[in-house]
KOLLUMDO-415440 format. One record per residue: residue in three letters; residue number from 1; x, z, y of N, C-alpha, C, O in turn. Coordinates in pm, 1 decimal, m for minus. Atoms other than C-alpha are relative to their C-alpha. Last residue first. Layout:
REM residues N
<node r="ALA" k="NUM" n_east="X" n_up="Z" n_north="Y" ca_east="X" ca_up="Z" ca_north="Y" c_east="X" c_up="Z" c_north="Y" o_east="X" o_up="Z" o_north="Y"/>
...
END
This chain:
REM residues 116
<node r="ALA" k="116" n_east="46.2" n_up="m137.7" n_north="38.6" ca_east="11632.8" ca_up="11192.8" ca_north="10535.7" c_east="149.8" c_up="57.6" c_north="m44.4" o_east="162.0" o_up="173.0" o_north="m85.3"/>
<node r="THR" k="115" n_east="m36.4" n_up="56.1" n_north="185.9" ca_east="11761.2" ca_up="10921.7" ca_north="10795.8" c_east="m41.8" c_up="119.6" c_north="m24.9" o_east="m53.9" o_up="208.6" o_north="59.2"/>
<node r="ALA" k="114" n_east="5.4" n_up="m135.7" n_north="62.4" ca_east="11636.7" ca_up="10935.0" ca_north="11184.3" c_east="31.1" c_up="m37.6" c_north="m158.4" o_east="m5.9" o_up="m140.8" o_north="m214.4"/>
<node r="LEU" k="113" n_east="m12.1" n_up="m94.9" n_north="m135.2" ca_east="11569.9" ca_up="10637.3" ca_north="11462.7" c_east="23.5" c_up="143.0" c_north="m96.3" o_east="m13.8" o_up="244.7" o_north="m37.8"/>
<node r="VAL" k="112" n_east="47.3" n_up="m168.4" n_north="48.6" ca_east="11693.1" ca_up="10385.7" ca_north="11302.8" c_east="16.4" c_up="44.3" c_north="64.0" o_east="103.4" o_up="40.9" o_north="151.0"/>
<node r="ILE" k="111" n_east="m82.7" n_up="m130.0" n_north="m18.6" ca_east="11680.8" ca_up="10048.7" ca_north="11459.4" c_east="m50.0" c_up="127.6" c_north="m65.9" o_east="m163.8" o_up="173.8" o_north="m73.8"/>
<node r="ARG" k="110" n_east="49.0" n_up="m67.7" n_north="108.0" ca_east="11515.5" ca_up="9650.4" ca_north="11419.0" c_east="67.0" c_up="146.0" c_north="23.8" o_east="167.2" o_up="104.2" o_north="81.9"/>
<node r="ALA" k="109" n_east="m109.4" n_up="16.4" n_north="100.7" ca_east="11528.5" ca_up="9513.1" ca_north="11759.9" c_east="m32.8" c_up="136.2" c_north="m80.8" o_east="m84.8" o_up="243.0" o_north="m48.6"/>
<node r="ALA" k="108" n_east="m106.3" n_up="m99.9" n_north="2.3" ca_east="11230.1" ca_up="9506.3" ca_north="11913.7" c_east="105.9" c_up="m33.8" c_north="m117.6" o_east="101.0" o_up="m92.6" o_north="m225.6"/>
<node r="HIS" k="107" n_east="m113.0" n_up="43.5" n_north="m125.4" ca_east="10995.8" ca_up="9184.2" ca_north="11990.9" c_east="56.3" c_up="118.0" c_north="84.9" o_east="56.3" o_up="139.0" o_north="206.2"/>
<node r="VAL" k="106" n_east="25.4" n_up="m88.8" n_north="m53.4" ca_east="10741.3" ca_up="9185.6" ca_north="11678.1" c_east="142.9" c_up="31.0" c_north="90.4" o_east="249.0" o_up="38.9" o_north="28.6"/>
<node r="LEU" k="105" n_east="m152.2" n_up="m62.7" n_north="m97.8" ca_east="10766.0" ca_up="8874.5" ca_north="11600.4" c_east="m59.9" c_up="140.9" c_north="32.3" o_east="m177.8" o_up="150.4" o_north="66.3"/>
<node r="THR" k="104" n_east="m47.3" n_up="28.3" n_north="m158.5" ca_east="10386.1" ca_up="8801.0" ca_north="11459.4" c_east="104.6" c_up="11.1" c_north="m12.8" o_east="116.4" o_up="34.7" o_north="m133.0"/>
<node r="ALA" k="103" n_east="m124.0" n_up="m23.1" n_north="m87.2" ca_east="10294.9" ca_up="8679.4" ca_north="11109.6" c_east="66.5" c_up="m25.1" c_north="112.3" o_east="123.1" o_up="m127.2" o_north="151.2"/>
<node r="LEU" k="102" n_east="m56.0" n_up="m105.0" n_north="145.7" ca_east="10004.1" ca_up="8506.5" ca_north="10875.9" c_east="83.3" c_up="131.4" c_north="81.7" o_east="24.2" o_up="235.7" o_north="53.6"/>
<node r="PRO" k="101" n_east="m177.5" n_up="16.2" n_north="36.1" ca_east="9934.3" ca_up="8347.4" ca_north="11258.7" c_east="m24.7" c_up="77.7" c_north="m166.2" o_east="m104.5" o_up="171.3" o_north="m170.6"/>
<node r="GLY" k="100" n_east="m142.4" n_up="m4.7" n_north="m42.1" ca_east="9556.3" ca_up="8360.6" ca_north="11294.6" c_east="88.6" c_up="11.8" c_north="m62.0" o_east="79.6" o_up="32.2" o_north="m183.1"/>
<node r="GLY" k="99" n_east="m73.3" n_up="119.6" n_north="m73.1" ca_east="9273.3" ca_up="8204.2" ca_north="11122.9" c_east="84.8" c_up="m19.3" c_north="113.7" o_east="110.2" o_up="m120.9" o_north="178.4"/>
<node r="PRO" k="98" n_east="21.4" n_up="152.6" n_north="52.7" ca_east="9049.2" ca_up="8495.8" ca_north="11015.4" c_east="52.2" c_up="m72.2" c_north="36.8" o_east="1.8" o_up="m77.8" o_north="148.9"/>
<node r="ALA" k="97" n_east="25.2" n_up="69.4" n_north="m84.9" ca_east="9194.0" ca_up="8814.9" ca_north="11187.5" c_east="13.2" c_up="m149.8" c_north="m94.3" o_east="112.0" o_up="m216.0" o_north="m126.2"/>
<node r="ILE" k="96" n_east="41.2" n_up="m98.6" n_north="m98.6" ca_east="9232.3" ca_up="9086.2" ca_north="10925.2" c_east="m63.7" c_up="m54.3" c_north="89.3" o_east="m170.7" o_up="m1.2" o_north="119.1"/>
<node r="GLU" k="95" n_east="m53.8" n_up="36.5" n_north="m142.4" ca_east="9351.4" ca_up="8806.9" ca_north="10639.7" c_east="m116.1" c_up="148.4" c_north="86.3" o_east="m216.0" o_up="194.6" o_north="31.2"/>
<node r="GLY" k="94" n_east="21.0" n_up="120.6" n_north="m51.9" ca_east="9287.7" ca_up="8904.8" ca_north="10249.7" c_east="38.3" c_up="21.2" c_north="172.7" o_east="94.7" o_up="124.4" o_north="209.1"/>
<node r="ARG" k="93" n_east="m116.6" n_up="111.6" n_north="m4.2" ca_east="9279.2" ca_up="9175.3" ca_north="10015.6" c_east="m37.8" c_up="m131.9" c_north="117.6" o_east="m144.6" o_up="m192.9" o_north="112.2"/>
<node r="ARG" k="92" n_east="m3.9" n_up="132.8" n_north="m87.4" ca_east="9074.1" ca_up="9495.3" ca_north="10124.0" c_east="96.5" c_up="m63.5" c_north="m76.8" o_east="191.4" o_up="4.4" o_north="m115.9"/>
<node r="GLU" k="91" n_east="m94.3" n_up="64.4" n_north="11.4" ca_east="8925.6" ca_up="9797.9" ca_north="9873.4" c_east="m20.3" c_up="m178.5" c_north="101.7" o_east="m113.0" o_up="m258.7" o_north="113.5"/>
<node r="GLU" k="90" n_east="40.6" n_up="129.7" n_north="m16.7" ca_east="8686.9" ca_up="10046.8" ca_north="10036.7" c_east="105.8" c_up="m102.3" c_north="m36.4" o_east="179.4" o_up="m119.7" o_north="60.8"/>
<node r="GLY" k="89" n_east="m8.9" n_up="77.2" n_north="77.9" ca_east="8757.3" ca_up="10381.7" ca_north="9847.6" c_east="m64.2" c_up="m158.8" c_north="0.6" o_east="m118.0" o_up="m221.4" o_north="m90.7"/>
<node r="ASP" k="88" n_east="140.6" n_up="71.8" n_north="48.0" ca_east="8656.2" ca_up="10569.1" ca_north="10082.6" c_east="m1.6" c_up="m85.4" c_north="m35.0" o_east="m74.0" o_up="m172.4" o_north="13.3"/>
<node r="GLU" k="87" n_east="12.9" n_up="m153.2" n_north="20.8" ca_east="9055.6" ca_up="10728.4" ca_north="10143.0" c_east="m160.3" c_up="m55.0" c_north="m50.5" o_east="m158.8" o_up="m56.9" o_north="m173.6"/>
<node r="ASP" k="86" n_east="22.7" n_up="m161.7" n_north="m112.8" ca_east="9152.2" ca_up="10365.2" ca_north="10166.8" c_east="m51.0" c_up="60.3" c_north="m92.5" o_east="m72.1" o_up="26.6" o_north="m209.0"/>
<node r="THR" k="85" n_east="67.1" n_up="m6.7" n_north="53.8" ca_east="9253.4" ca_up="10034.6" ca_north="9888.7" c_east="13.6" c_up="166.4" c_north="47.9" o_east="81.3" o_up="255.9" o_north="m2.7"/>
<node r="GLY" k="84" n_east="m47.4" n_up="m84.8" n_north="88.8" ca_east="9521.8" ca_up="9780.9" ca_north="9915.3" c_east="m154.8" c_up="82.5" c_north="30.2" o_east="m244.5" o_up="3.1" o_north="58.7"/>
<node r="ALA" k="83" n_east="5.8" n_up="3.8" n_north="173.9" ca_east="9562.8" ca_up="9480.1" ca_north="10109.0" c_east="9.2" c_up="153.2" c_north="m44.2" o_east="114.0" o_up="212.7" o_north="m18.9"/>
<node r="ASP" k="82" n_east="m2.6" n_up="m144.8" n_north="90.1" ca_east="9537.4" ca_up="9385.6" ca_north="10412.6" c_east="m20.9" c_up="m32.3" c_north="m164.5" o_east="m56.0" o_up="m111.9" o_north="m251.6"/>
<node r="PHE" k="81" n_east="89.8" n_up="3.7" n_north="182.4" ca_east="9662.1" ca_up="9067.7" ca_north="10573.2" c_east="40.8" c_up="141.0" c_north="m51.0" o_east="146.8" o_up="201.1" o_north="m68.8"/>
<node r="ASN" k="80" n_east="143.2" n_up="49.5" n_north="m48.6" ca_east="9784.6" ca_up="8941.4" ca_north="10980.3" c_east="m47.0" c_up="33.9" c_north="m192.6" o_east="m89.9" o_up="m56.3" o_north="m264.6"/>
<node r="LEU" k="79" n_east="15.0" n_up="67.4" n_north="100.6" ca_east="10141.1" ca_up="9097.9" ca_north="10924.2" c_east="m153.6" c_up="m4.2" c_north="11.1" o_east="m213.5" o_up="102.5" o_north="24.0"/>
<node r="ALA" k="78" n_east="114.3" n_up="m72.9" n_north="2.8" ca_east="10314.1" ca_up="9275.0" ca_north="11251.8" c_east="m97.1" c_up="m140.1" c_north="m91.8" o_east="m107.7" o_up="m250.9" o_north="m39.2"/>
<node r="PHE" k="77" n_east="109.5" n_up="78.0" n_north="m11.8" ca_east="10668.0" ca_up="9185.0" ca_north="11201.0" c_east="m160.0" c_up="54.6" c_north="m41.7" o_east="m189.6" o_up="117.2" o_north="m143.5"/>
<node r="ARG" k="76" n_east="m26.1" n_up="157.4" n_north="m42.5" ca_east="10972.8" ca_up="9328.1" ca_north="11263.3" c_east="m107.6" c_up="m62.8" c_north="m4.9" o_east="m116.8" o_up="m140.1" o_north="90.4"/>
<node r="GLU" k="75" n_east="38.7" n_up="198.8" n_north="72.0" ca_east="10851.4" ca_up="9648.4" ca_north="11190.9" c_east="37.9" c_up="m84.8" c_north="49.8" o_east="m2.3" o_up="m83.8" o_north="166.2"/>
<node r="ILE" k="74" n_east="74.1" n_up="110.2" n_north="m120.4" ca_east="11058.1" ca_up="9981.6" ca_north="11369.8" c_east="m63.7" c_up="m149.0" c_north="m51.0" o_east="m7.5" o_up="m256.8" o_north="m31.5"/>
<node r="GLU" k="73" n_east="m68.1" n_up="98.4" n_north="m39.2" ca_east="11230.6" ca_up="10219.6" ca_north="11085.8" c_east="m108.0" c_up="m60.8" c_north="112.1" o_east="m214.3" o_up="1.0" o_north="118.9"/>
<node r="VAL" k="72" n_east="125.3" n_up="51.4" n_north="m49.4" ca_east="11181.2" ca_up="10591.6" ca_north="11019.6" c_east="106.5" c_up="m146.7" c_north="28.1" o_east="228.5" o_up="m153.2" o_north="43.1"/>
<node r="GLN" k="71" n_east="m27.1" n_up="m24.5" n_north="m170.7" ca_east="11434.6" ca_up="10686.3" ca_north="10768.1" c_east="m96.9" c_up="m54.4" c_north="65.3" o_east="m170.6" o_up="m125.1" o_north="m3.5"/>
<node r="ALA" k="70" n_east="m83.6" n_up="m168.1" n_north="m21.9" ca_east="11491.9" ca_up="10731.8" ca_north="10362.2" c_east="m48.5" c_up="20.9" c_north="160.7" o_east="m46.8" o_up="136.3" o_north="203.6"/>
<node r="ARG" k="69" n_east="m116.5" n_up="20.9" n_north="m137.0" ca_east="11172.9" ca_up="10494.1" ca_north="10287.8" c_east="83.7" c_up="109.1" c_north="16.3" o_east="43.3" o_up="224.8" o_north="3.8"/>
<node r="GLY" k="68" n_east="m82.2" n_up="100.3" n_north="94.1" ca_east="11022.5" ca_up="10489.8" ca_north="9946.0" c_east="123.1" c_up="m1.9" c_north="67.6" o_east="241.4" o_up="m16.8" o_north="37.2"/>
<node r="ASP" k="67" n_east="m122.5" n_up="m59.0" n_north="99.1" ca_east="10712.2" ca_up="10529.8" ca_north="10058.6" c_east="70.8" c_up="m64.0" c_north="m38.2" o_east="60.6" o_up="m178.9" o_north="m81.3"/>
<node r="ALA" k="66" n_east="m51.1" n_up="83.0" n_north="111.6" ca_east="10622.1" ca_up="10386.2" ca_north="10383.5" c_east="62.0" c_up="67.6" c_north="m127.2" o_east="180.4" o_up="100.3" o_north="m135.4"/>
<node r="GLN" k="65" n_east="m60.3" n_up="m36.2" n_north="65.9" ca_east="10419.7" ca_up="10611.5" ca_north="10634.2" c_east="63.2" c_up="m120.8" c_north="m119.1" o_east="m24.6" o_up="m181.4" o_north="m180.5"/>
<node r="GLY" k="64" n_east="62.2" n_up="49.3" n_north="103.3" ca_east="10290.0" ca_up="10460.2" ca_north="10983.2" c_east="84.3" c_up="83.3" c_north="m124.6" o_east="186.3" o_up="132.7" o_north="m76.4"/>
<node r="PHE" k="63" n_east="m77.8" n_up="m22.0" n_north="103.6" ca_east="10348.5" ca_up="10547.0" ca_north="11322.5" c_east="m68.4" c_up="m14.1" c_north="m125.1" o_east="m191.0" o_up="m4.5" o_north="m128.2"/>
<node r="CYS" k="62" n_east="47.3" n_up="31.2" n_north="147.6" ca_east="10185.6" ca_up="10356.1" ca_north="11591.9" c_east="72.3" c_up="70.8" c_north="m121.4" o_east="133.1" o_up="m15.8" o_north="m184.2"/>
<node r="VAL" k="61" n_east="m114.9" n_up="78.3" n_north="129.2" ca_east="10358.2" ca_up="10359.3" ca_north="11934.5" c_east="m68.9" c_up="90.8" c_north="m136.4" o_east="m50.3" o_up="211.0" o_north="m155.7"/>
<node r="VAL" k="60" n_east="56.0" n_up="m72.6" n_north="133.1" ca_east="10157.1" ca_up="10318.5" ca_north="12237.8" c_east="47.2" c_up="m16.7" c_north="m109.4" o_east="61.6" o_up="m127.5" o_north="m161.0"/>
<node r="LEU" k="59" n_east="m32.1" n_up="21.1" n_north="194.1" ca_east="10227.9" ca_up="10306.9" ca_north="12526.2" c_east="23.3" c_up="15.3" c_north="m64.8" o_east="97.0" o_up="111.9" o_north="m84.4"/>
<node r="GLU" k="58" n_east="m79.5" n_up="101.9" n_north="m35.4" ca_east="10117.1" ca_up="10338.2" ca_north="12946.5" c_east="104.7" c_up="m43.0" c_north="m113.9" o_east="206.1" o_up="m106.5" o_north="m84.7"/>
<node r="PRO" k="57" n_east="m84.3" n_up="m2.6" n_north="19.3" ca_east="9802.2" ca_up="10558.1" ca_north="12790.4" c_east="89.9" c_up="m188.8" c_north="79.9" o_east="45.8" o_up="m303.4" o_north="89.4"/>
<node r="ARG" k="56" n_east="m86.3" n_up="76.7" n_north="m33.3" ca_east="9491.0" ca_up="10544.3" ca_north="12891.6" c_east="119.8" c_up="m27.6" c_north="m4.6" o_east="148.1" o_up="m110.2" o_north="82.2"/>
<node r="GLU" k="55" n_east="m125.8" n_up="m24.4" n_north="m83.4" ca_east="9362.9" ca_up="10856.8" ca_north="12751.9" c_east="100.6" c_up="m103.6" c_north="87.3" o_east="211.1" o_up="m69.1" o_north="129.2"/>
<node r="ARG" k="54" n_east="m17.8" n_up="m156.5" n_north="m67.5" ca_east="9042.8" ca_up="10807.7" ca_north="12692.9" c_east="132.6" c_up="66.3" c_north="41.5" o_east="153.9" o_up="147.7" o_north="131.4"/>
<node r="GLU" k="53" n_east="95.7" n_up="m31.7" n_north="m133.3" ca_east="9017.7" ca_up="10417.2" ca_north="12679.7" c_east="12.8" c_up="157.6" c_north="10.4" o_east="34.7" o_up="191.7" o_north="126.6"/>
<node r="LEU" k="52" n_east="m22.8" n_up="77.9" n_north="m131.8" ca_east="9289.3" ca_up="10423.2" ca_north="12447.8" c_east="m36.5" c_up="39.5" c_north="105.9" o_east="15.8" o_up="113.3" o_north="189.4"/>
<node r="ALA" k="51" n_east="m120.6" n_up="m74.9" n_north="m44.8" ca_east="9167.0" ca_up="10749.6" ca_north="12174.9" c_east="47.4" c_up="m89.2" c_north="150.9" o_east="40.4" o_up="m30.7" o_north="259.0"/>
<node r="ARG" k="50" n_east="50.3" n_up="m179.8" n_north="m146.8" ca_east="8833.3" ca_up="10594.7" ca_north="12207.3" c_east="136.9" c_up="42.0" c_north="m30.9" o_east="185.0" o_up="m1.5" o_north="73.7"/>
<node r="ALA" k="49" n_east="32.9" n_up="77.5" n_north="m116.7" ca_east="9042.4" ca_up="10231.6" ca_north="12066.4" c_east="m71.4" c_up="102.0" c_north="67.8" o_east="m55.3" o_up="117.0" o_north="188.9"/>
<node r="LEU" k="48" n_east="m85.4" n_up="27.8" n_north="m112.2" ca_east="9199.1" ca_up="10421.8" ca_north="11827.5" c_east="m60.3" c_up="m34.0" c_north="79.3" o_east="m55.8" o_up="59.4" o_north="159.3"/>
<node r="GLU" k="47" n_east="m93.0" n_up="m138.0" n_north="m30.0" ca_east="8907.1" ca_up="10625.7" ca_north="11649.8" c_east="147.0" c_up="m84.8" c_north="129.7" o_east="168.1" o_up="m49.6" o_north="245.8"/>
<node r="ASP" k="46" n_east="88.6" n_up="m42.7" n_north="m164.1" ca_east="8719.0" ca_up="10258.8" ca_north="11689.1" c_east="93.8" c_up="148.6" c_north="m45.8" o_east="210.4" o_up="110.0" o_north="m37.3"/>
<node r="ALA" k="45" n_east="15.5" n_up="48.3" n_north="m77.7" ca_east="9041.1" ca_up="10151.9" ca_north="11425.6" c_east="m113.0" c_up="24.3" c_north="145.0" o_east="m81.0" o_up="6.4" o_north="262.5"/>
<node r="ALA" k="44" n_east="m133.5" n_up="19.6" n_north="m128.5" ca_east="9083.8" ca_up="10396.6" ca_north="11247.0" c_east="12.8" c_up="m75.8" c_north="57.6" o_east="114.5" o_up="m45.1" o_north="119.8"/>
<node r="ARG" k="43" n_east="46.3" n_up="m42.9" n_north="m129.3" ca_east="8686.6" ca_up="10405.6" ca_north="11110.6" c_east="161.5" c_up="30.4" c_north="57.7" o_east="164.2" o_up="81.2" o_north="169.8"/>
<node r="ALA" k="42" n_east="180.8" n_up="40.7" n_north="m91.4" ca_east="8607.7" ca_up="10080.4" ca_north="10879.3" c_east="30.1" c_up="98.6" c_north="141.9" o_east="m2.5" o_up="61.2" o_north="254.6"/>
<node r="TRP" k="41" n_east="80.7" n_up="141.7" n_north="m60.5" ca_east="8956.8" ca_up="10078.2" ca_north="10737.5" c_east="m61.1" c_up="34.4" c_north="108.0" o_east="m23.7" o_up="51.6" o_north="224.0"/>
<node r="VAL" k="40" n_east="168.5" n_up="127.9" n_north="7.0" ca_east="8961.1" ca_up="10436.2" ca_north="10641.1" c_east="24.9" c_up="m80.6" c_north="89.6" o_east="9.6" o_up="m53.8" o_north="208.7"/>
<node r="ALA" k="39" n_east="m42.7" n_up="100.3" n_north="98.3" ca_east="9322.0" ca_up="10688.9" ca_north="10609.9" c_east="m123.8" c_up="m99.5" c_north="m35.8" o_east="m133.9" o_up="m143.3" o_north="m150.5"/>
<node r="PRO" k="38" n_east="7.0" n_up="m4.5" n_north="184.8" ca_east="9209.4" ca_up="10864.0" ca_north="10876.1" c_east="42.3" c_up="m123.1" c_north="m22.6" o_east="53.7" o_up="m226.8" o_north="42.7"/>
<node r="LEU" k="37" n_east="108.9" n_up="78.2" n_north="42.8" ca_east="9394.9" ca_up="10838.8" ca_north="11280.3" c_east="m42.6" c_up="77.7" c_north="m171.0" o_east="28.1" o_up="159.1" o_north="m230.3"/>
<node r="VAL" k="36" n_east="m20.7" n_up="40.7" n_north="123.9" ca_east="9599.5" ca_up="11144.1" ca_north="11398.5" c_east="m88.6" c_up="m61.4" c_north="m70.9" o_east="m168.4" o_up="6.6" o_north="m135.5"/>
<node r="ALA" k="35" n_east="121.9" n_up="31.0" n_north="85.4" ca_east="9578.6" ca_up="11116.3" ca_north="11754.8" c_east="39.5" c_up="m41.3" c_north="m163.5" o_east="90.6" o_up="m145.5" o_north="m204.7"/>
<node r="THR" k="34" n_east="m36.0" n_up="41.4" n_north="217.9" ca_east="9871.0" ca_up="11198.8" ca_north="12002.3" c_east="m156.4" c_up="m5.3" c_north="m56.7" o_east="m249.7" o_up="37.9" o_north="11.1"/>
<node r="ALA" k="33" n_east="195.3" n_up="2.3" n_north="47.9" ca_east="9850.6" ca_up="11188.1" ca_north="12400.8" c_east="2.1" c_up="m47.8" c_north="m150.4" o_east="17.8" o_up="m156.1" o_north="m206.7"/>
<node r="PRO" k="32" n_east="21.5" n_up="36.9" n_north="88.9" ca_east="10268.2" ca_up="11270.5" ca_north="12510.4" c_east="m170.7" c_up="m16.2" c_north="m21.1" o_east="m232.6" o_up="77.6" o_north="29.1"/>
<node r="GLU" k="31" n_east="171.4" n_up="m21.4" n_north="36.0" ca_east="10327.4" ca_up="11328.8" ca_north="12804.8" c_east="m15.5" c_up="m48.8" c_north="m65.4" o_east="m19.8" o_up="m167.7" o_north="m33.8"/>
<node r="LEU" k="30" n_east="151.0" n_up="32.5" n_north="67.2" ca_east="10709.8" ca_up="11325.6" ca_north="12811.3" c_east="m93.5" c_up="62.6" c_north="m24.4" o_east="m95.6" o_up="171.5" o_north="m81.8"/>
<node r="GLY" k="29" n_east="40.5" n_up="71.2" n_north="m69.5" ca_east="10985.1" ca_up="11444.8" ca_north="13048.2" c_east="m95.6" c_up="m90.5" c_north="m38.0" o_east="m148.7" o_up="m167.1" o_north="42.3"/>
<node r="GLU" k="28" n_east="85.2" n_up="3.9" n_north="m147.1" ca_east="11127.3" ca_up="11644.3" ca_north="12839.9" c_east="m13.8" c_up="m105.9" c_north="106.2" o_east="87.2" o_up="m161.6" o_north="149.2"/>
<node r="PRO" k="27" n_east="m72.9" n_up="76.4" n_north="m121.4" ca_east="11078.1" ca_up="11538.4" ca_north="12510.1" c_east="m15.9" c_up="49.7" c_north="112.3" o_east="m126.1" o_up="55.4" o_north="167.0"/>
<node r="PRO" k="26" n_east="m98.1" n_up="154.2" n_north="m27.1" ca_east="10813.2" ca_up="11654.6" ca_north="12297.7" c_east="110.4" c_up="37.1" c_north="159.8" o_east="104.3" o_up="99.2" o_north="265.9"/>
<node r="ASP" k="25" n_east="m110.8" n_up="36.6" n_north="m101.1" ca_east="10728.2" ca_up="12006.1" ca_north="12183.1" c_east="55.2" c_up="m79.8" c_north="23.5" o_east="175.9" o_up="m79.6" o_north="m0.6"/>
<node r="ALA" k="24" n_east="m46.8" n_up="m132.7" n_north="m47.7" ca_east="10399.3" ca_up="12056.4" ca_north="12032.4" c_east="75.7" c_up="21.5" c_north="57.3" o_east="43.3" o_up="91.3" o_north="153.4"/>
<node r="ALA" k="23" n_east="166.5" n_up="m36.4" n_north="m82.5" ca_east="10243.7" ca_up="11708.6" ca_north="12040.3" c_east="68.5" c_up="128.6" c_north="59.3" o_east="84.8" o_up="151.6" o_north="179.1"/>
<node r="LEU" k="22" n_east="m89.7" n_up="142.2" n_north="m146.6" ca_east="10653.7" ca_up="11535.5" ca_north="11919.0" c_east="m130.0" c_up="96.4" c_north="89.5" o_east="m104.9" o_up="123.7" o_north="206.9"/>
<node r="ALA" k="21" n_east="m95.9" n_up="m98.6" n_north="3.3" ca_east="10568.1" ca_up="11812.0" ca_north="11594.3" c_east="49.0" c_up="m95.7" c_north="163.2" o_east="155.4" o_up="m86.0" o_north="224.3"/>
<node r="GLU" k="20" n_east="36.9" n_up="m143.3" n_north="m22.6" ca_east="10189.2" ca_up="11670.0" ca_north="11558.8" c_east="137.2" c_up="91.7" c_north="73.3" o_east="114.9" o_up="187.8" o_north="147.0"/>
<node r="VAL" k="19" n_east="81.7" n_up="m25.5" n_north="m148.1" ca_east="10315.7" ca_up="11347.0" ca_north="11611.4" c_east="m73.9" c_up="124.2" c_north="19.4" o_east="m113.4" o_up="161.2" o_north="130.0"/>
<node r="LEU" k="18" n_east="m137.2" n_up="50.4" n_north="m112.6" ca_east="10654.0" ca_up="11362.9" ca_north="11316.5" c_east="m125.8" c_up="12.8" c_north="154.6" o_east="m86.9" o_up="69.0" o_north="256.9"/>
<node r="GLU" k="17" n_east="m109.9" n_up="m103.5" n_north="40.9" ca_east="10413.2" ca_up="11524.9" ca_north="11034.5" c_east="65.1" c_up="m3.2" c_north="221.6" o_east="62.8" o_up="62.2" o_north="325.9"/>
<node r="ARG" k="16" n_east="41.4" n_up="m92.2" n_north="m96.3" ca_east="10165.5" ca_up="11284.2" ca_north="11103.5" c_east="43.1" c_up="157.7" c_north="23.3" o_east="m10.0" o_up="255.4" o_north="76.2"/>
<node r="SER" k="15" n_east="65.7" n_up="50.3" n_north="m63.3" ca_east="10344.9" ca_up="11007.1" ca_north="11009.2" c_east="m79.6" c_up="99.8" c_north="137.7" o_east="m85.8" o_up="102.0" o_north="260.6"/>
<node r="ALA" k="14" n_east="m64.1" n_up="1.9" n_north="m45.6" ca_east="10517.7" ca_up="11181.0" ca_north="10767.6" c_east="m55.1" c_up="m35.0" c_north="126.9" o_east="m41.1" o_up="60.9" o_north="202.8"/>
<node r="ASN" k="13" n_east="57.3" n_up="139.2" n_north="m57.4" ca_east="10192.7" ca_up="11220.0" ca_north="10566.3" c_east="132.0" c_up="42.0" c_north="104.4" o_east="121.7" o_up="157.3" o_north="146.4"/>
<node r="VAL" k="12" n_east="m54.2" n_up="m57.6" n_north="m153.0" ca_east="10275.0" ca_up="11539.5" ca_north="10296.4" c_east="m2.1" c_up="m172.5" c_north="86.7" o_east="18.8" o_up="m273.2" o_north="19.1"/>
<node r="GLY" k="11" n_east="82.8" n_up="m104.5" n_north="5.7" ca_east="10128.2" ca_up="11536.6" ca_north="9921.1" c_east="63.4" c_up="18.1" c_north="107.2" o_east="111.6" o_up="131.4" o_north="107.9"/>
<node r="ALA" k="10" n_east="m118.4" n_up="m47.8" n_north="m81.3" ca_east="10191.7" ca_up="11145.8" ca_north="9869.9" c_east="m34.1" c_up="167.6" c_north="79.6" o_east="m120.9" o_up="162.7" o_north="166.7"/>
<node r="VAL" k="9" n_east="m68.8" n_up="m72.9" n_north="74.2" ca_east="9956.2" ca_up="11055.3" ca_north="9602.6" c_east="77.5" c_up="51.9" c_north="135.5" o_east="38.0" o_up="168.3" o_north="142.0"/>
<node r="GLY" k="8" n_east="m20.8" n_up="52.1" n_north="139.6" ca_east="9684.5" ca_up="10825.9" ca_north="9822.1" c_east="86.5" c_up="150.2" c_north="m51.3" o_east="43.8" o_up="255.2" o_north="m3.4"/>
<node r="PHE" k="7" n_east="44.9" n_up="29.1" n_north="158.4" ca_east="9607.9" ca_up="10974.7" ca_north="10149.5" c_east="157.6" c_up="m45.1" c_north="m103.3" o_east="280.0" o_up="m34.1" o_north="m97.2"/>
<node r="LEU" k="6" n_east="m53.6" n_up="m22.4" n_north="132.0" ca_east="9715.1" ca_up="11229.5" ca_north="10422.3" c_east="m121.7" c_up="m103.9" c_north="m60.1" o_east="m241.9" o_up="m77.5" o_north="m56.9"/>
<node r="LYS" k="5" n_east="7.7" n_up="m120.1" n_north="51.2" ca_east="9620.1" ca_up="11154.3" ca_north="10798.1" c_east="16.3" c_up="23.2" c_north="m150.7" o_east="m69.2" o_up="m63.0" o_north="m171.5"/>
<node r="SER" k="4" n_east="175.8" n_up="47.4" n_north="51.2" ca_east="9738.9" ca_up="10863.1" ca_north="10998.6" c_east="75.3" c_up="136.9" c_north="m117.8" o_east="185.9" o_up="178.4" o_north="m152.5"/>
<node r="GLY" k="3" n_east="m25.1" n_up="m8.7" n_north="154.9" ca_east="9982.0" ca_up="10925.4" ca_north="11254.6" c_east="m97.2" c_up="m70.6" c_north="m68.1" o_east="m180.3" o_up="m152.1" o_north="m28.0"/>
<node r="THR" k="2" n_east="108.9" n_up="m44.6" n_north="88.8" ca_east="9945.7" ca_up="10792.2" ca_north="11677.1" c_east="117.9" c_up="35.0" c_north="m143.2" o_east="237.0" o_up="4.8" o_north="m150.7"/>
<node r="MET" k="1" n_east="m38.5" n_up="50.8" n_north="113.2" ca_east="10142.8" ca_up="10807.0" ca_north="11947.2" c_east="m96.3" c_up="35.7" c_north="m73.6" o_east="m175.3" o_up="128.4" o_north="m55.8"/>
END
């Protein structure tokens, strides 16, 4: 499971808080491997790849934070587009995988896991 370090104007990153809480007190039968990734585009993918190589998990869940949402949600689409500025000041606007599909349907039902 991954979360992200603090970024932007938010005082807390809920994804980091969730991952740290699950690591500290995992549900019975779950042996989570966790990582808190930087909010820096050039380093986040590399750190995720190293964590996957080290842990060799059966399942990967990457949590993120979407400001303005009152609940945790599973994304329905993976978008092939970056738009924004990371904590190192790198600005991206464009395709992540040039020539790939704009969006890919995530094969999981949209569910609400918790409410604020």
